[in-house]
C-alpha angles and dihedrals in degrees: 000000000000129000094261091055090051090050095047099041104032114017108033093054087056090050088056091050092046093052088063093053101047124065101183110089094332091158089063092063095092128178096247133117088237095057108121116237101178133018129012114019095007119143095206125077120215094275090046090052091051091050090047092051091049090051090050090051089053091048092049090052092050095043102036104019090235126129110218134175106210100181097059139135088262092057093045093049095056118110090232119037114245087214098067096099140357087258095054090047090052090051090050093049090048091050091050092048090050095053108116096220101041118136 
């Protein structure tokens, strides 16, 4: 599965759902790989990010049949956060799905 598939099938549907649950700057949560998730310019606060990641995990399970934990020690130990943008999150999900020993 490539990054665009992950974005289209697993992340952008969660963006649509999230827009309905946030009121602050919801229109700024665009379906684009460059959309910031965390840090400068992000629409979500820390609780919103956690909820977003949980929703992505559920979507990955329903679409790919894989159980992933996105907010893990592995994610936190990376030099560059996989939660910076929708694109970096999609790359991280793809990498986890491609791991040979994932459960």
